[in-house]
N, C-alpha and C positions, 0 to 999 in steps of 0.2 A: 813768186812769194811763197813762203812756207805755208802749207794748208792750215796748220795750227794757228799761225799768226793771222791768217785771213779770218778764221773763225773768231779768234780773240778780238780782232778789230771790229768785226760785225756785232759781236756781243756788246763791246764798249759803246759803239754807235747807237745800238738799240737802247742801252741804259741811259745814255745821254739824252735821247729823244723822249724817253718816258719821264725822266727827271724834269726835263723842260716843260712837258705837257702838264705833269702834276703841279709844278710850281705855278704855271699859268692859270690853272683852274683854282688853286688855293688863293692866289693873289686876287683873282677876279671876284671870288666869293667873299673873301675878307673885306675888300674895299667896298663891294656892293652892299654888304650888311651894315658897314659903318655909316654909309650914306655920304652925301645927300642922295636920296632916291629920286628916280625919274618915273613917276607913275604913268605919264603918257607913253613913254617908251615901252614900259612893261605891258601896258594895255594893248598897244599896237602889236607887240610880238605874241601876245596871248591870242589875239583875233586872228593873226596870220597863221599861227601854228595850229590853233584849235578849230576855229570856224572854217577857214579855207581848206583845211585838210579833211573836213567831214565827208565830202563827195566821194573822194578817192578811197578813204577808209571804209565808208559804208558799202560801197560797191564791192570792194574786196571781201568784206565780211559776209555779205549776203551770198555771194557765189561760193565762198568757201564753205559756208553752212550747207548749201544745197549739194555741193560735190561730196561733202562728208556724209551726208545722209545717203546718197546714192551708193558710194563706195562701201560704207559700212554695211548697208543692207545686202549688197552683193556678197560680201565676205562672210557675214553672219548667216546668210541663208544656207551655206554649206554645213553649218553646225546646228541649224534650226534654232538660231538665237536672234531672230530678227527684232525681238522686243527690246534689245539692247541699243538700238539705233539712237534713240533719243538721248540715252545716257552718254553714249560716245560723242555725240554732237556737242552737248553742253560741256562736258568735262574737257574735251579737246580744245574747245574754243576759249573757255575761261582760264585754263591752265597755261596753254601753249600758243595756239594759233592766233588768238586775239592780240595778245601783247606783241608777239614776234612780227606778225604780218602788218599790224599797225606801225610798229617801229620801223620796219623796212620801207613802208610807204612814206612815212614822214621823213626818213633819211633821204630818199630819192627826191622828194619835193622841197622840204624845208632845209635839210643839210646842204644841198647843192646851192640853194638860193642864198643861204647865209654866207657860204664860202665865196660865191661870186660877188655879192654885195660888199662884204668886208675886204675881199681881195682887190676889188676895183677902188675902194676907198684908200687902200694901202698904196697901190701903185700910182694913184693920182695925188698922193700926199695929203688926202683929206684927214687921215688919222693924225698925221704930224700937225696939221693945222689945229685940230682939237687940242692937242697938247699945248700948242703956242697960246691958245685961248684959255689956258688953265682949266681945261675940261679933261678929266681922267678918262681915256678911251675904254679901259677895262670896266670902270664903273658905269660909264654911260652906254657903251655898245655891247659889252660881253655879258655882264651880270643880268640885264633884263632878259637876254635871250636864254641864258641857262635857267633862270627862274621860270620863264614861261614854258620852256620845253618840259621841265620837270613836273610842273603842275598840270599842263594841258594833255599830255599823253595818257595819263590814267583816265581823264574824262573821255578822251577819244576811245579808249579801250572799252570803257563801260558801254558806250553807244554801240561799239563794234560787236560786243558780246550779245547784246539784245538783238541787233540786226541779224547776226549770224545764227542765233537760235531760231529767229523767225524764218530765215531761209531754209533751215533744216525742217522746221514745222510745215512750211509750204510744200516741200517735196514729199515729206512723210505722209501728209493728209491727201494731197491731190494726186500723187503718183504711186505711192507705195501702199496705200490703202489703210493707213492707221486712222483710228478714230481720233478727233481733236482732243477729247478728254483723256484718252489713254496716252497719247503722245505727251501732253503737258504734265500728266501725272508722273510719267517716268522721268521727265525732265526735272521736276522739283524733288522727286523721291531721292535721287542720288546726287543732287547739287549740294556741295558743302561750302560753308563760308570761307574755309581756308583756300579753296580753289579760286575763289573770286579775289580774295585779298591778296594772295601771293601773285596772282595775275596783275593786279593793280600795282603792287610793289615793283614787279618786273617792268611795268610800263613807265613808272617814274625813273627807274635807273636807265632805261632805254632812251627816254626823253632827254635826260642829262647827257648821255653818251652822244646822241645825234646832234644836239646843239653844241656841245663841246668840240666835237670833231669839225663842225661847220665853221665855228668861230676860230678854232686853232689854225686850221689850214688857210682860212681867209686872211687872218691876222698876220700869218707868217709869209704870205704870198709875195713873191719877187718876180721881176722879169716881164712886166708888161702883160699884154693880153694872153700870151702863152702861159705865163706863170699863173694867171687867174684861172685859166682852163685846167691847168694841172691840179691846182688847189681844189677846184670843184670836184674833180674826178676822185682825188684822194679822200676828200671829205665823205663822199658816198661810199667808197669802197671800205675805208677804215670803220666808218660807222656801222655798216652792215656786218662786217666781220666781228667787231666787238659786241654787237647785239647778240650774235650767235654764241660767242664765247661766254658772255655773262648769262645768257639763257641756260646754258648747260651748268654753270657754276650754281646758279640760284635753284635750278631743279634738283641738283645733287644735294643741296643744303636743306631744302624744304620738303622734298617728296621721296628721298631715298632713305629708308630707315631699316 
């Protein structure tokens, strides 16, 4: 086949998939907002995404903060600028590492689980059964997940920021010889509200992306157990890639002037 024709076919295929994904998201949100609502479903998803993700997000945050303190101290020692360690830890965590790492952890845990659950419901025709019972699957299954992911990831990132700064504080005081007062003074001195707020906005976008990818790939799953496995993998991979892409876009918008 002509290479140009192959490129054109690939572009058209990509546009078709993006259009179908956007349509799926808009229909799910519109139907969900119109109601009827399913509070029990929403609460269950919020607990699953938020509460049960706390251990993995917390562990990731504390070790990231500890490593950041060690690495930045090693680098800054070459320029006799060790006092900037606390600043680097808190700015890096609130702006970038907190939202991105929490998003990736949730993509691995929640996005995969959603794709597997919805994929299994699809291949066993449980979603078709919901439609037969006059229950809209997108209103009942998809919207509660999208809402819960968008709301809970910012809360997870707030916790991750605090735990990560605490990890840097532990290393800074116990290993690098900072006084507790001086470390916290440097942390508060250079922490700006914009850093935290943009980090939380990123988290909300990442939460929507992770749950949308999990729901989309699970909902479109075909081909039995093999299809469910493929949907799970695709949900995690596309979710992780889109998190990194949107992280760059939002950083370019908010922090590059």
